[in-house]
DRENZARO-797671 format. One record per residue (C-alpha): x, y, z; residue number from 1. Coordinates in nm, 3 decimals. Example, Ala and Ser with C-alpha at 12.3 -4.5 7.8 and 13.67 -1.06 7.14 Angstrom:
// residues 2
1.230 | -0.450 | 0.780 | 1
1.367 | -0.106 | 0.714 | 2
END
This chain:
// residues 564
3.449 | -0.569 | 1.540 | 1
3.081 | -0.446 | 1.662 | 2
3.004 | -0.390 | 1.308 | 3
3.081 | -0.731 | 1.193 | 4
2.903 | -0.836 | 1.485 | 5
2.587 | -0.662 | 1.391 | 6
2.614 | -0.839 | 1.036 | 7
2.599 | -1.200 | 1.194 | 8
2.337 | -1.104 | 1.422 | 9
2.098 | -0.941 | 1.100 | 10
2.227 | -1.275 | 0.913 | 11
2.065 | -1.502 | 1.190 | 12
1.771 | -1.275 | 1.203 | 13
1.706 | -1.300 | 0.869 | 14
1.733 | -1.702 | 0.874 | 15
1.501 | -1.696 | 1.228 | 16
1.220 | -1.463 | 1.015 | 17
1.230 | -1.711 | 0.718 | 18
1.167 | -2.001 | 0.931 | 19
0.873 | -1.820 | 1.086 | 20
0.729 | -1.725 | 0.770 | 21
0.689 | -2.086 | 0.639 | 22
0.482 | -2.191 | 0.947 | 23
0.097 | -2.174 | 0.969 | 24
0.123 | -1.989 | 1.285 | 25
0.288 | -1.682 | 1.289 | 26
0.501 | -1.510 | 1.529 | 27
0.321 | -1.497 | 1.871 | 28
0.444 | -1.252 | 2.092 | 29
0.311 | -1.096 | 2.460 | 30
0.340 | -0.724 | 2.422 | 31
0.420 | -0.557 | 2.105 | 32
0.450 | -0.614 | 1.712 | 33
0.608 | -0.511 | 1.402 | 34
0.494 | -0.671 | 1.061 | 35
0.671 | -0.506 | 0.761 | 36
0.834 | -0.582 | 0.401 | 37
1.188 | -0.614 | 0.493 | 38
1.334 | -0.807 | 0.813 | 39
1.569 | -0.487 | 0.915 | 40
1.228 | -0.266 | 0.920 | 41
1.061 | -0.466 | 1.147 | 42
1.343 | -0.512 | 1.394 | 43
1.423 | -0.147 | 1.386 | 44
1.033 | -0.092 | 1.488 | 45
1.041 | -0.336 | 1.765 | 46
1.358 | -0.183 | 1.882 | 47
1.193 | 0.147 | 1.895 | 48
0.901 | -0.010 | 2.120 | 49
1.159 | -0.165 | 2.323 | 50
1.315 | 0.175 | 2.393 | 51
0.970 | 0.318 | 2.515 | 52
0.868 | 0.439 | 2.213 | 53
0.485 | 0.377 | 2.082 | 54
0.330 | 0.303 | 1.748 | 55
0.368 | 0.640 | 1.592 | 56
0.761 | 0.648 | 1.728 | 57
0.803 | 0.320 | 1.541 | 58
0.588 | 0.418 | 1.249 | 59
0.878 | 0.678 | 1.158 | 60
1.140 | 0.424 | 1.212 | 61
0.961 | 0.143 | 1.002 | 62
0.899 | 0.393 | 0.726 | 63
1.227 | 0.548 | 0.674 | 64
1.396 | 0.199 | 0.743 | 65
1.164 | 0.096 | 0.459 | 66
1.325 | 0.399 | 0.270 | 67
1.634 | 0.246 | 0.273 | 68
1.631 | -0.122 | 0.242 | 69
1.333 | -0.147 | -0.001 | 70
1.376 | 0.138 | -0.256 | 71
1.155 | -0.023 | -0.497 | 72
0.841 | 0.095 | -0.273 | 73
0.978 | 0.209 | 0.061 | 74
1.012 | 0.577 | 0.012 | 75
1.081 | 0.911 | 0.135 | 76
0.974 | 1.036 | -0.245 | 77
0.616 | 0.914 | -0.272 | 78
0.331 | 0.948 | -0.016 | 79
0.059 | 0.705 | 0.158 | 80
-0.210 | 0.674 | 0.406 | 81
-0.243 | 0.593 | 0.795 | 82
-0.508 | 0.448 | 0.971 | 83
-0.477 | 0.449 | 1.376 | 84
-0.629 | 0.319 | 1.659 | 85
-0.566 | 0.447 | 2.048 | 86
-0.585 | 0.213 | 2.315 | 87
-0.898 | 0.412 | 2.434 | 88
-1.093 | 0.338 | 2.109 | 89
-1.019 | 0.647 | 1.943 | 90
-0.894 | 0.636 | 1.592 | 91
-0.830 | 0.832 | 1.299 | 92
-0.659 | 0.840 | 0.977 | 93
-0.360 | 1.047 | 0.803 | 94
-0.348 | 1.124 | 0.405 | 95
0.015 | 1.178 | 0.320 | 96
-0.057 | 1.106 | -0.061 | 97
0.112 | 1.306 | -0.353 | 98
-0.068 | 1.565 | -0.514 | 99
-0.037 | 1.742 | -0.856 | 100
0.221 | 2.016 | -0.908 | 101
0.082 | 2.385 | -0.940 | 102
0.153 | 2.339 | -1.288 | 103
-0.034 | 2.040 | -1.384 | 104
-0.330 | 2.018 | -1.629 | 105
-0.600 | 1.808 | -1.708 | 106
-0.481 | 1.739 | -2.097 | 107
-0.125 | 1.714 | -2.012 | 108
-0.083 | 1.371 | -2.138 | 109
-0.278 | 1.423 | -2.448 | 110
-0.130 | 1.459 | -2.794 | 111
-0.318 | 1.727 | -3.035 | 112
-0.534 | 1.467 | -3.146 | 113
-0.662 | 1.394 | -2.764 | 114
-0.465 | 1.066 | -2.721 | 115
-0.315 | 0.930 | -2.433 | 116
0.040 | 0.971 | -2.505 | 117
0.213 | 0.613 | -2.399 | 118
0.431 | 0.649 | -2.089 | 119
0.437 | 1.027 | -2.030 | 120
0.239 | 0.976 | -1.681 | 121
0.470 | 0.668 | -1.601 | 122
0.845 | 0.765 | -1.652 | 123
1.050 | 1.063 | -1.606 | 124
0.981 | 1.433 | -1.475 | 125
0.620 | 1.456 | -1.566 | 126
0.497 | 1.151 | -1.413 | 127
0.602 | 1.295 | -1.054 | 128
0.340 | 1.404 | -0.823 | 129
0.474 | 1.637 | -0.493 | 130
0.603 | 1.384 | -0.190 | 131
0.402 | 1.393 | 0.089 | 132
0.569 | 1.071 | 0.278 | 133
0.798 | 1.302 | 0.491 | 134
0.519 | 1.549 | 0.584 | 135
0.294 | 1.272 | 0.694 | 136
0.532 | 1.054 | 0.930 | 137
0.647 | 1.406 | 1.089 | 138
0.288 | 1.535 | 1.164 | 139
0.218 | 1.170 | 1.289 | 140
0.517 | 1.191 | 1.531 | 141
0.453 | 1.561 | 1.638 | 142
0.106 | 1.456 | 1.737 | 143
0.129 | 1.149 | 1.922 | 144
0.512 | 1.058 | 1.963 | 145
0.708 | 0.978 | 2.289 | 146
1.042 | 0.982 | 2.184 | 147
1.248 | 1.261 | 2.051 | 148
1.266 | 1.283 | 1.669 | 149
1.656 | 1.190 | 1.615 | 150
1.608 | 0.870 | 1.826 | 151
1.365 | 0.723 | 1.601 | 152
1.572 | 0.848 | 1.258 | 153
1.876 | 0.775 | 1.368 | 154
1.846 | 0.398 | 1.316 | 155
1.771 | 0.468 | 0.952 | 156
2.068 | 0.693 | 0.903 | 157
2.280 | 0.426 | 1.049 | 158
2.168 | 0.153 | 0.827 | 159
2.177 | 0.390 | 0.515 | 160
2.584 | 0.464 | 0.601 | 161
2.694 | 0.135 | 0.703 | 162
2.482 | -0.088 | 0.462 | 163
2.236 | -0.367 | 0.441 | 164
2.238 | -0.688 | 0.274 | 165
2.019 | -0.747 | -0.032 | 166
1.813 | -1.047 | -0.009 | 167
1.750 | -1.285 | -0.292 | 168
1.418 | -1.107 | -0.380 | 169
1.520 | -0.768 | -0.403 | 170
1.874 | -0.829 | -0.567 | 171
1.667 | -1.004 | -0.852 | 172
1.434 | -0.663 | -0.875 | 173
1.764 | -0.473 | -0.920 | 174
1.878 | -0.669 | -1.173 | 175
1.550 | -0.698 | -1.379 | 176
1.518 | -0.328 | -1.331 | 177
1.879 | -0.239 | -1.485 | 178
1.776 | -0.107 | -1.836 | 179
1.478 | 0.147 | -1.659 | 180
1.724 | 0.238 | -1.359 | 181
2.021 | 0.333 | -1.630 | 182
1.803 | 0.540 | -1.900 | 183
1.698 | 0.790 | -1.660 | 184
2.019 | 0.789 | -1.418 | 185
2.222 | 1.112 | -1.386 | 186
2.484 | 0.963 | -1.205 | 187
2.604 | 0.596 | -1.106 | 188
2.424 | 0.586 | -0.805 | 189
2.420 | 0.246 | -0.565 | 190
2.139 | 0.069 | -0.753 | 191
2.323 | 0.071 | -1.094 | 192
2.588 | -0.194 | -1.205 | 193
2.734 | -0.351 | -1.492 | 194
2.747 | -0.705 | -1.314 | 195
2.439 | -0.854 | -1.137 | 196
2.340 | -0.786 | -0.781 | 197
2.381 | -1.091 | -0.532 | 198
2.226 | -1.230 | -0.226 | 199
2.392 | -1.069 | 0.070 | 200
2.574 | -0.811 | -0.155 | 201
2.611 | -0.488 | 0.086 | 202
2.452 | -0.178 | -0.020 | 203
2.576 | 0.158 | 0.147 | 204
2.349 | 0.464 | 0.056 | 205
2.550 | 0.785 | 0.154 | 206
2.360 | 1.002 | 0.009 | 207
2.076 | 0.892 | 0.148 | 208
2.218 | 0.920 | 0.482 | 209
2.280 | 1.274 | 0.416 | 210
1.916 | 1.357 | 0.353 | 211
1.785 | 1.182 | 0.628 | 212
2.045 | 1.410 | 0.834 | 213
1.885 | 1.709 | 0.720 | 214
1.561 | 1.587 | 0.780 | 215
1.643 | 1.477 | 1.135 | 216
1.803 | 1.819 | 1.203 | 217
1.531 | 2.068 | 1.065 | 218
1.238 | 1.838 | 1.021 | 219
0.983 | 1.901 | 0.744 | 220
1.202 | 2.198 | 0.603 | 221
1.506 | 1.942 | 0.583 | 222
1.305 | 1.812 | 0.318 | 223
1.082 | 2.056 | 0.161 | 224
1.314 | 2.339 | 0.157 | 225
1.699 | 2.394 | 0.135 | 226
1.950 | 2.165 | 0.009 | 227
1.701 | 1.873 | -0.036 | 228
1.446 | 2.076 | -0.188 | 229
1.693 | 2.244 | -0.425 | 230
1.824 | 1.881 | -0.517 | 231
1.431 | 1.745 | -0.604 | 232
1.372 | 2.012 | -0.813 | 233
1.700 | 2.053 | -1.027 | 234
1.654 | 1.686 | -1.048 | 235
1.280 | 1.699 | -1.219 | 236
1.316 | 1.998 | -1.445 | 237
1.640 | 1.817 | -1.563 | 238
1.411 | 1.512 | -1.643 | 239
1.143 | 1.711 | -1.825 | 240
0.893 | 1.813 | -1.515 | 241
0.725 | 2.094 | -1.407 | 242
0.730 | 2.066 | -1.008 | 243
0.842 | 2.386 | -0.857 | 244
0.997 | 2.486 | -0.470 | 245
0.660 | 2.651 | -0.408 | 246
0.492 | 2.286 | -0.476 | 247
0.715 | 2.108 | -0.197 | 248
0.698 | 2.406 | 0.023 | 249
0.322 | 2.415 | 0.014 | 250
0.255 | 2.057 | 0.069 | 251
0.075 | 1.942 | 0.362 | 252
-0.045 | 1.602 | 0.495 | 253
-0.422 | 1.609 | 0.608 | 254
-0.594 | 1.419 | 0.929 | 255
-0.893 | 1.251 | 0.756 | 256
-1.189 | 1.089 | 0.935 | 257
-1.172 | 0.721 | 0.873 | 258
-1.474 | 0.496 | 0.699 | 259
-1.642 | 0.268 | 0.949 | 260
-1.843 | -0.023 | 0.878 | 261
-2.020 | -0.286 | 1.088 | 262
-1.974 | -0.638 | 0.961 | 263
-2.143 | -0.875 | 1.239 | 264
-1.992 | -0.800 | 1.560 | 265
-1.693 | -0.634 | 1.407 | 266
-1.611 | -0.269 | 1.313 | 267
-1.400 | -0.215 | 1.029 | 268
-1.189 | 0.103 | 1.020 | 269
-1.053 | 0.200 | 0.692 | 270
-0.895 | 0.470 | 0.498 | 271
-1.099 | 0.714 | 0.340 | 272
-1.063 | 0.897 | 0.031 | 273
-0.887 | 1.012 | -0.158 | 274
-0.844 | 0.615 | -0.116 | 275
-1.089 | 0.422 | -0.261 | 276
-0.976 | 0.142 | -0.016 | 277
-1.235 | 0.246 | 0.274 | 278
-1.550 | 0.280 | 0.105 | 279
-1.469 | -0.002 | -0.131 | 280
-1.399 | -0.231 | 0.147 | 281
-1.726 | -0.111 | 0.333 | 282
-1.909 | -0.194 | 0.004 | 283
-1.829 | -0.526 | 0.004 | 284
-1.844 | -0.603 | 0.341 | 285
-2.203 | -0.479 | 0.293 | 286
-2.305 | -0.662 | 0.001 | 287
-2.162 | -1.008 | 0.117 | 288
-2.322 | -0.940 | 0.512 | 289
-2.603 | -1.158 | 0.449 | 290
-2.463 | -1.406 | 0.261 | 291
-2.350 | -1.763 | 0.376 | 292
-2.017 | -1.751 | 0.289 | 293
-1.928 | -1.979 | 0.567 | 294
-2.180 | -2.237 | 0.510 | 295
-2.092 | -2.217 | 0.137 | 296
-1.726 | -2.326 | 0.249 | 297
-1.374 | -2.151 | 0.200 | 298
-1.278 | -2.106 | -0.194 | 299
-1.574 | -2.287 | -0.307 | 300
-1.745 | -2.239 | -0.635 | 301
-2.042 | -2.036 | -0.424 | 302
-1.806 | -1.837 | -0.209 | 303
-1.577 | -1.713 | -0.518 | 304
-1.908 | -1.636 | -0.715 | 305
-2.057 | -1.424 | -0.419 | 306
-1.727 | -1.241 | -0.330 | 307
-1.648 | -1.185 | -0.722 | 308
-1.991 | -1.017 | -0.783 | 309
-1.920 | -0.801 | -0.500 | 310
-1.611 | -0.668 | -0.636 | 311
-1.733 | -0.649 | -0.984 | 312
-1.981 | -0.416 | -0.841 | 313
-1.778 | -0.180 | -0.592 | 314
-1.491 | -0.119 | -0.834 | 315
-1.783 | -0.007 | -1.107 | 316
-1.884 | 0.259 | -0.829 | 317
-1.496 | 0.305 | -0.762 | 318
-1.477 | 0.410 | -1.128 | 319
-1.713 | 0.687 | -1.130 | 320
-1.776 | 0.845 | -0.806 | 321
-1.434 | 0.809 | -0.630 | 322
-1.151 | 1.091 | -0.594 | 323
-0.982 | 1.394 | -0.416 | 324
-1.280 | 1.499 | -0.155 | 325
-1.131 | 1.844 | -0.154 | 326
-1.211 | 1.871 | -0.527 | 327
-1.518 | 1.638 | -0.597 | 328
-1.849 | 1.584 | -0.395 | 329
-1.842 | 1.204 | -0.319 | 330
-2.140 | 1.078 | -0.196 | 331
-2.038 | 0.847 | 0.065 | 332
-2.350 | 0.825 | 0.255 | 333
-2.526 | 0.684 | -0.039 | 334
-2.242 | 0.463 | -0.152 | 335
-2.223 | 0.288 | 0.195 | 336
-2.605 | 0.246 | 0.232 | 337
-2.742 | -0.100 | 0.294 | 338
-3.028 | -0.078 | 0.072 | 339
-2.844 | 0.071 | -0.222 | 340
-2.578 | -0.205 | -0.184 | 341
-2.854 | -0.479 | -0.132 | 342
-3.003 | -0.336 | -0.469 | 343
-2.680 | -0.374 | -0.601 | 344
-2.644 | -0.738 | -0.541 | 345
-2.992 | -0.813 | -0.635 | 346
-2.909 | -0.858 | -0.991 | 347
-2.643 | -1.177 | -0.897 | 348
-2.749 | -1.535 | -0.937 | 349
-2.533 | -1.834 | -0.827 | 350
-2.664 | -1.996 | -1.170 | 351
-2.453 | -1.745 | -1.377 | 352
-2.211 | -1.491 | -1.398 | 353
-2.328 | -1.118 | -1.450 | 354
-2.152 | -0.958 | -1.744 | 355
-1.920 | -0.643 | -1.650 | 356
-2.091 | -0.473 | -1.957 | 357
-2.443 | -0.495 | -1.785 | 358
-2.283 | -0.364 | -1.461 | 359
-2.248 | 0.014 | -1.444 | 360
-2.188 | 0.237 | -1.147 | 361
-2.524 | 0.276 | -0.941 | 362
-2.793 | 0.504 | -0.943 | 363
-2.768 | 0.743 | -0.658 | 364
-2.841 | 1.104 | -0.594 | 365
-2.650 | 1.381 | -0.613 | 366
-0.497 | -0.011 | -1.563 | 367
-0.499 | -0.128 | -1.247 | 368
-0.234 | 0.031 | -0.997 | 369
0.128 | -0.112 | -0.964 | 370
0.123 | -0.395 | -0.721 | 371
0.439 | -0.243 | -0.597 | 372
0.342 | -0.042 | -0.238 | 373
0.426 | -0.169 | 0.112 | 374
0.263 | -0.203 | 0.418 | 375
0.340 | -0.231 | 0.770 | 376
0.105 | -0.275 | 1.099 | 377
0.194 | -0.207 | 1.439 | 378
0.094 | -0.281 | 1.832 | 379
0.263 | -0.172 | 2.062 | 380
0.243 | -0.238 | 2.459 | 381
0.009 | -0.014 | 2.551 | 382
-0.278 | -0.140 | 2.266 | 383
-0.219 | 0.141 | 2.028 | 384
-0.231 | 0.055 | 1.687 | 385
-0.084 | 0.157 | 1.324 | 386
-0.179 | 0.031 | 0.971 | 387
0.019 | 0.222 | 0.728 | 388
0.055 | 0.206 | 0.350 | 389
0.309 | 0.382 | 0.143 | 390
0.392 | 0.358 | -0.212 | 391
0.600 | 0.497 | -0.501 | 392
0.366 | 0.336 | -0.742 | 393
0.510 | 0.114 | -0.977 | 394
0.853 | -0.031 | -0.893 | 395
1.126 | 0.244 | -0.830 | 396
0.826 | 0.496 | -0.913 | 397
0.935 | 0.715 | -1.211 | 398
1.304 | 0.535 | -1.216 | 399
1.418 | 0.888 | -1.136 | 400
1.693 | 0.868 | -0.825 | 401
1.735 | 1.219 | -0.713 | 402
2.106 | 1.331 | -0.785 | 403
2.273 | 1.426 | -0.445 | 404
1.994 | 1.303 | -0.240 | 405
1.992 | 0.953 | -0.288 | 406
1.638 | 0.838 | -0.320 | 407
1.362 | 0.750 | -0.595 | 408
1.079 | 0.978 | -0.706 | 409
0.745 | 0.844 | -0.730 | 410
0.510 | 0.848 | -1.060 | 411
0.189 | 0.864 | -0.907 | 412
0.077 | 1.079 | -1.170 | 413
-0.036 | 0.787 | -1.355 | 414
-0.285 | 0.742 | -1.074 | 415
-0.512 | 0.966 | -1.204 | 416
-0.752 | 0.956 | -1.513 | 417
-0.536 | 1.088 | -1.819 | 418
-0.854 | 1.064 | -1.997 | 419
-1.216 | 0.959 | -1.868 | 420
-1.305 | 0.588 | -1.927 | 421
-0.915 | 0.532 | -2.058 | 422
-0.726 | 0.259 | -1.828 | 423
-0.402 | 0.356 | -1.718 | 424
-0.114 | 0.093 | -1.755 | 425
-0.242 | -0.145 | -1.509 | 426
-0.568 | -0.130 | -1.659 | 427
-0.787 | 0.043 | -1.387 | 428
-1.047 | 0.284 | -1.596 | 429
-1.142 | 0.639 | -1.412 | 430
-1.359 | 0.899 | -1.471 | 431
-1.401 | 1.302 | -1.424 | 432
-1.366 | 1.282 | -1.060 | 433
-0.995 | 1.157 | -1.087 | 434
-0.913 | 1.407 | -1.364 | 435
-0.594 | 1.580 | -1.327 | 436
-0.609 | 1.931 | -1.137 | 437
-0.346 | 2.143 | -0.978 | 438
-0.291 | 2.040 | -0.604 | 439
-0.544 | 1.764 | -0.651 | 440
-0.491 | 1.428 | -0.480 | 441
-0.477 | 1.081 | -0.743 | 442
-0.715 | 0.827 | -0.644 | 443
-0.549 | 0.546 | -0.468 | 444
-0.632 | 0.173 | -0.354 | 445
-0.435 | 0.176 | -0.075 | 446
-0.626 | 0.014 | 0.221 | 447
-0.485 | 0.039 | 0.572 | 448
-0.720 | -0.115 | 0.806 | 449
-0.806 | -0.196 | 1.144 | 450
-1.067 | -0.403 | 1.279 | 451
-1.233 | -0.453 | 1.599 | 452
-1.413 | -0.724 | 1.795 | 453
-1.715 | -0.652 | 2.002 | 454
-1.546 | -0.266 | 2.053 | 455
-1.188 | -0.420 | 2.115 | 456
-0.896 | -0.412 | 1.921 | 457
-0.879 | -0.744 | 1.666 | 458
-0.680 | -0.691 | 1.365 | 459
-0.437 | -0.467 | 1.212 | 460
-0.410 | -0.544 | 0.833 | 461
-0.290 | -0.391 | 0.495 | 462
-0.120 | -0.496 | 0.174 | 463
0.053 | -0.374 | -0.149 | 464
-0.094 | -0.466 | -0.463 | 465
-0.244 | -0.219 | -0.675 | 466
-0.627 | -0.259 | -0.750 | 467
-0.584 | -0.598 | -0.578 | 468
-0.517 | -0.461 | -0.248 | 469
-0.899 | -0.377 | -0.156 | 470
-0.960 | -0.771 | -0.274 | 471
-0.680 | -0.857 | -0.098 | 472
-0.756 | -0.692 | 0.247 | 473
-1.137 | -0.800 | 0.203 | 474
-1.024 | -1.189 | 0.192 | 475
-0.793 | -1.174 | 0.442 | 476
-1.070 | -1.040 | 0.679 | 477
-1.292 | -1.310 | 0.579 | 478
-1.049 | -1.560 | 0.622 | 479
-1.025 | -1.503 | 0.943 | 480
-1.384 | -1.412 | 1.106 | 481
-1.545 | -1.619 | 0.830 | 482
-1.348 | -1.957 | 0.836 | 483
-1.173 | -1.924 | 1.158 | 484
-0.821 | -1.899 | 1.035 | 485
-0.505 | -1.768 | 1.238 | 486
-0.356 | -1.438 | 1.113 | 487
-0.053 | -1.647 | 0.922 | 488
-0.305 | -1.906 | 0.793 | 489
-0.515 | -1.643 | 0.647 | 490
-0.223 | -1.458 | 0.519 | 491
-0.095 | -1.761 | 0.335 | 492
-0.427 | -1.824 | 0.185 | 493
-0.432 | -1.858 | -0.202 | 494
-0.626 | -1.494 | -0.342 | 495
-0.830 | -1.389 | -0.649 | 496
-0.950 | -1.064 | -0.810 | 497
-1.168 | -0.904 | -0.996 | 498
-1.172 | -0.538 | -1.062 | 499
-1.475 | -0.467 | -1.295 | 500
-1.310 | -0.418 | -1.581 | 501
-1.130 | -0.612 | -1.773 | 502
-1.398 | -0.864 | -1.703 | 503
-1.179 | -1.173 | -1.615 | 504
-1.079 | -1.342 | -1.255 | 505
-0.723 | -1.341 | -1.175 | 506
-0.616 | -1.638 | -0.982 | 507
-0.284 | -1.699 | -0.776 | 508
-0.114 | -1.983 | -0.937 | 509
-0.096 | -2.300 | -0.782 | 510
-0.399 | -2.225 | -0.520 | 511
-0.672 | -2.325 | -0.698 | 512
-0.836 | -2.682 | -0.847 | 513
-0.902 | -2.722 | -1.225 | 514
-1.259 | -2.853 | -1.100 | 515
-1.289 | -2.498 | -0.961 | 516
-1.217 | -2.319 | -1.287 | 517
-1.443 | -2.562 | -1.499 | 518
-1.719 | -2.489 | -1.264 | 519
-1.678 | -2.113 | -1.296 | 520
-1.636 | -2.106 | -1.694 | 521
-1.970 | -2.312 | -1.701 | 522
-2.133 | -2.037 | -1.534 | 523
-1.995 | -1.788 | -1.768 | 524
-1.703 | -1.673 | -1.581 | 525
-1.355 | -1.576 | -1.782 | 526
-1.062 | -1.666 | -1.598 | 527
-0.742 | -1.509 | -1.652 | 528
-0.535 | -1.829 | -1.713 | 529
-0.195 | -1.644 | -1.792 | 530
0.059 | -1.714 | -1.527 | 531
-0.096 | -1.472 | -1.265 | 532
0.141 | -1.280 | -1.059 | 533
0.136 | -1.300 | -0.664 | 534
-0.161 | -1.095 | -0.558 | 535
-0.057 | -0.888 | -0.245 | 536
0.195 | -0.871 | 0.022 | 537
-0.042 | -0.885 | 0.314 | 538
0.074 | -0.761 | 0.668 | 539
-0.107 | -0.813 | 0.957 | 540
-0.137 | -0.863 | 1.321 | 541
-0.426 | -1.046 | 1.508 | 542
-0.517 | -0.998 | 1.908 | 543
-0.575 | -1.362 | 2.008 | 544
-0.846 | -1.452 | 2.264 | 545
-0.558 | -1.458 | 2.555 | 546
-0.435 | -1.093 | 2.463 | 547
-0.140 | -1.216 | 2.271 | 548
-0.060 | -1.109 | 1.915 | 549
-0.004 | -1.336 | 1.581 | 550
0.170 | -1.203 | 1.340 | 551
0.089 | -1.268 | 0.974 | 552
0.380 | -1.222 | 0.765 | 553
0.340 | -1.270 | 0.375 | 554
0.559 | -1.537 | 0.248 | 555
0.537 | -1.417 | -0.119 | 556
0.788 | -1.156 | -0.014 | 557
1.063 | -1.092 | 0.239 | 558
0.797 | -0.980 | 0.517 | 559
0.872 | -1.027 | 0.847 | 560
0.724 | -0.984 | 1.213 | 561
0.901 | -0.908 | 1.508 | 562
0.823 | -0.838 | 1.871 | 563
0.850 | -0.921 | 2.219 | 564
END
């Protein structure tokens, strides 16, 4: 009876959450909030805070719940990044990005003629990087968590055992990817069906529940050693991969110093390399800081030109200079130098477009990624904040479900530059800084970000979206600080994107006028007029002047804000 009641309450919660997302003003709470990509995840994260947990306890619970209910991106077989800010103003970041196996090599995806072999870095065993999610969230919990580990993991275990209901959005994705999932499946797991998945269908994940129990009981060793590790390596070897037990045992997430940049009275705190997000976001903010965006007007021709030209230049630098800082020297100070960035914008004129062929990386001394990532933002009742972005890379990652362990493995190896100058599956171009080396971490666009205003917590923001992550986060921040939008309004606003190459602007459908497109075309801009997909699914929290919290849960997905 208790189980049936919980299903009823969950159904009511879905309805309530959906209604909230449609409003211009988001959910407003007094004390604490979790905004995540699936209602179960937001609700479980909130429940941990209500039990006296802090943001890091809620981080573990939210991340693992997403692994249960959001399998195309939520994960324990992938990796991610987290930026935090404590209530005393201390900030930091954690890199739990995947890394290349020990046997990986620079030319592992090239044929005898030196050409990239299609799909080899995207699907199957060779596409898998060493997962970092479990090591990362356990490290964060060990350092900062308040509640016992079992109390923050148990909700995800129970959900995996008892089942959760598919939303219309996720049922559609499962139906769309059936051929891919069946191709590499070694057993008929819960996401394979000969009949279409339907809205409200109950999905139980017993194998994943057992894996989570091993993690709860044995911590890091419950994933990177023992039975789970055996199942992972057996699966990868059977799928043609090269990962070893030693790769898993040696994996370590890393505390990093976040990127900080001033933007007027705001301080933007974001992820440092091997994420490109923080540096590119800082470059964008500095390049537009002296531009009259507010007087140009929201989504005016001039404002969009200014932002696009800054994006074009930041992504050109990204392709040349950024990679894993443990393997390459990244000239961070030079890339963020105000004089350098002002000189980058000196060739920009409102009269016409700058061609990407004329924009190279800057002169300093010294594909796009998959949109299927997921993000969550948390503020607890004590004023601590976490912004975390995690991914398998493409939908369902490598499409490999670990037999006996119940989770998908990533295909993050595709985020390396298989060959310098050749775009990956999604169009992002990279150079030797992001070439493949053993134990190296691939470059990412994930941009978990926290914003301060006059030294106080102001915003927690992030999004999935591959290369569009950076521009989505940037535009969401601008919507609030330049155009005085509330959090939900800023998240709802249509978005656009330019990434240097290819030289065109992507616009979300139905959000921009034909007059704007004609104005931009007349100035020499190339508009991607194909039916563009949505750009990002931002989940954000804004601290209002009265100290209350407003959630911005993206209506482009099943994203939901929950708090108290």
